[in-house]
C-alpha atoms as one frame of an Amber mdcrd trajectory, in Angstrom:
protein
 -19.878  -3.644  -2.145 -17.437  -0.374  -1.949 -17.834   2.566  -4.674 -15.701
   3.540  -7.198 -17.243   5.468 -10.016 -13.919   5.063 -11.759 -12.007   4.221
 -14.812  -9.884   0.662 -15.166  -7.725  -1.401 -16.804  -9.367  -3.639 -18.691
  -9.099  -7.515 -16.382  -9.974  -5.770 -13.481 -13.221  -7.026 -13.364 -11.807
 -10.309 -13.867  -9.172 -10.398 -11.830 -11.729  -9.689  -8.862 -14.489 -11.572
 -10.168 -11.137 -14.614  -9.944 -10.199 -13.159  -6.554 -14.257 -14.956  -5.010
 -15.252 -10.353  -5.706 -17.436  -9.161  -7.552 -17.889  -6.583  -9.453 -20.742
  -4.128 -11.255 -19.561  -2.269 -14.768 -21.304  -0.496 -17.396 -18.745   0.416
 -20.590 -19.046   4.377 -20.621 -20.041   6.672 -23.140 -17.470   8.846 -25.128
 -18.174  11.384 -22.814 -17.182   9.625 -19.697 -14.754   8.135 -21.229 -13.008
  11.396 -22.060 -14.278  12.677 -18.659 -12.698   9.295 -16.782  -9.745   9.304
 -19.042  -8.737  12.751 -17.818  -9.539  11.708 -13.666  -7.251   8.338 -14.122
  -4.938  10.771 -15.480  -4.559  12.840 -12.169  -5.321   9.825 -10.329  -2.155
   8.335 -11.829   0.203  11.927 -11.364  -1.222  11.569  -7.551   0.436   8.508
  -6.993   3.601   8.703  -9.226   4.553  12.271  -7.600   3.850  10.378  -4.137
   5.995   7.015  -4.842   8.273   8.719  -7.647   8.290   4.365  -8.564   9.243
   4.232 -11.931   6.351   1.877 -12.221   3.313   4.464 -11.746   5.574   6.617
 -14.949   4.665   3.346 -16.167   0.860   3.207 -15.657   0.778   7.170 -16.947
   1.853   6.406 -19.960  -0.547   3.977 -20.223  -3.518   6.168 -19.374  -1.680
   8.583 -21.666  -2.302   6.539 -24.254  -5.860   6.384 -23.409  -6.116  10.385
 -23.114  -4.710   9.758 -26.788  -7.358   7.739 -28.266 -10.159   9.479 -26.561
  -9.062  11.972 -27.897  -8.784  10.318 -32.067  -5.033  10.943 -32.038  -2.607
   6.888 -31.643   0.105   6.540 -30.243   1.893   6.983 -32.946   0.756  10.202
 -34.392   1.474  10.511 -30.030   4.592   9.627 -30.657   4.874  12.070 -33.904
   4.083  14.682 -32.115   6.604  14.267 -29.028   9.593  13.579 -31.541   8.619
  16.960 -33.440   8.874  18.693 -30.375  11.457  16.626 -29.307  13.145  18.102
 -32.758  12.036  21.400 -32.294  12.482  22.948 -29.205  14.962  19.760 -27.667
  14.129  17.408 -24.722  15.295  17.516 -21.404  17.610  15.769 -21.655  20.385
  19.233 -20.781  18.652  19.830 -17.118  18.337  23.290 -18.135  16.619  25.621
 -15.192  15.417  28.473 -17.565  15.771  31.466 -14.218  14.967  34.694 -15.710
  14.611  35.505 -19.719
């Protein structure tokens, strides 16, 4: 068996079993979950940076929601924070590069 020791999507053990494999899992404590979710965020970011693939962005979004949840912030609260910042400071659609200030 290959060792992973990482956070995986909820259906991964079921998918492994359906393919004839076996998996050993445990449910993370709150603290372990926070730590592993942040590790997964870094992993997904690295995958996106390498591939520049929109599907990897979807993975990033999913783990961002999970990290937020581990911090006690819901998707709706996170979106409200994002929206507030966009109203106050703008988004990134104008492609502005600050050269000096």
